[in-house]
C-alpha positions as CSV (number, residue, x, y, z in Angstrom):
1,M,-21.4,34.9,-204.7
2,T,-23.2,38.2,-205.1
3,S,-25.8,39.4,-202.6
4,P,-29.4,39.4,-203.7
5,E,-30.9,42.7,-204.8
6,Y,-33.2,44.7,-202.6
7,I,-36.9,44.9,-203.6
8,I,-38.4,48.4,-204.0
9,H,-41.7,48.6,-202.1
10,Y,-44.1,51.6,-202.1
11,A,-45.4,52.4,-198.6
12,D,-48.8,53.5,-199.9
13,R,-50.7,54.9,-203.0
14,R,-49.5,58.4,-202.3
15,V,-46.1,57.5,-203.5
16,L,-47.4,56.1,-206.7
17,R,-49.5,59.2,-207.3
18,A,-46.5,61.4,-206.7
19,L,-44.6,59.4,-209.3
20,E,-47.4,59.9,-211.9
21,K,-47.2,63.7,-211.4
22,L,-43.4,64.0,-211.9
23,P,-42.0,65.5,-215.2
24,Q,-40.7,62.9,-217.6
25,E,-37.1,64.0,-217.3
26,T,-37.2,63.7,-213.5
27,L,-38.9,60.3,-213.8
28,C,-36.1,59.0,-215.9
29,K,-33.5,60.2,-213.4
30,L,-35.5,58.8,-210.5
31,D,-35.7,55.4,-212.3
32,R,-31.9,55.2,-212.7
33,E,-31.4,56.1,-209.0
34,L,-34.0,53.5,-207.9
35,M,-32.2,50.8,-209.9
36,A,-29.0,51.8,-208.1
37,L,-30.8,51.5,-204.7
38,K,-31.6,47.9,-205.5
39,T,-28.0,46.9,-205.5
40,N,-26.7,49.3,-202.9
41,P,-29.3,51.2,-200.8
42,R,-26.6,53.1,-198.9
43,S,-24.8,54.4,-201.9
44,G,-22.9,57.8,-201.9
45,K,-26.1,59.8,-202.9
46,V,-28.0,58.4,-199.9
47,K,-28.0,60.4,-196.7
48,K,-29.4,59.2,-193.3
49,L,-31.6,61.9,-191.9
50,K,-30.6,63.2,-188.4
51,G,-33.3,62.8,-185.8
52,H,-35.2,60.1,-187.6
53,K,-34.3,56.6,-186.6
54,E,-34.4,54.7,-189.9
55,L,-35.2,57.3,-192.5
56,Y,-33.0,58.0,-195.5
57,E,-33.0,60.6,-198.2
58,L,-32.1,60.3,-201.9
59,K,-31.7,63.6,-203.8
60,V,-33.1,63.6,-207.4
61,W,-33.1,67.3,-208.2
62,P,-35.4,69.0,-207.3
63,Y,-37.1,66.2,-205.5
64,R,-36.2,64.1,-202.4
65,V,-37.1,60.5,-202.0
66,L,-37.6,59.5,-198.4
67,F,-37.2,55.8,-197.7
68,G,-36.4,53.1,-195.1
69,I,-34.2,50.0,-195.5
70,D,-35.0,46.5,-194.1
71,D,-31.8,44.6,-194.4
72,Q,-33.3,41.4,-193.1
73,A,-36.0,41.2,-195.8
74,K,-33.8,43.0,-198.4
75,I,-36.5,45.6,-199.0
76,V,-36.3,49.4,-199.6
77,V,-39.6,51.1,-198.6
78,L,-40.4,54.4,-200.3
79,Y,-42.3,56.6,-198.0
80,E,-42.5,59.9,-199.9
81,I,-41.4,61.7,-203.0
82,I,-41.4,65.4,-202.2
83,H,-40.2,68.6,-203.7
84,R,-37.2,69.9,-201.8
85,R,-38.9,73.2,-200.8
86,D,-41.5,71.1,-198.8
87,L,-39.1,68.8,-197.1
88,K,-38.5,70.6,-193.8
89,K,-42.2,71.2,-193.4
90,Y,-42.9,67.5,-194.0
91,L,-40.2,66.3,-191.6
92,R,-41.4,68.7,-188.8
93,R,-44.5,66.6,-188.5
94,F,-42.4,63.6,-187.4
95,S,-40.0,65.3,-185.0
């Protein structure tokens, strides 16, 4: 028996607005990666961020998707889609 897929959930409207602003090519790549997250949210491209309890990073060049995983509810929560140059500045706010 296969395990059920995870559900992708957007933390707030800011994530949806970020998606709308992405170039079409990046949006297609991101869509493929999000589909892969549904089946295995801790795949090889996913990295757990040091210093942040339950925050993970998915690289979709040149953007980073920051998300959390709720294994009990089978939900992947997308917190932010951010350009890689702004990632350190964004994470400093939560350190």
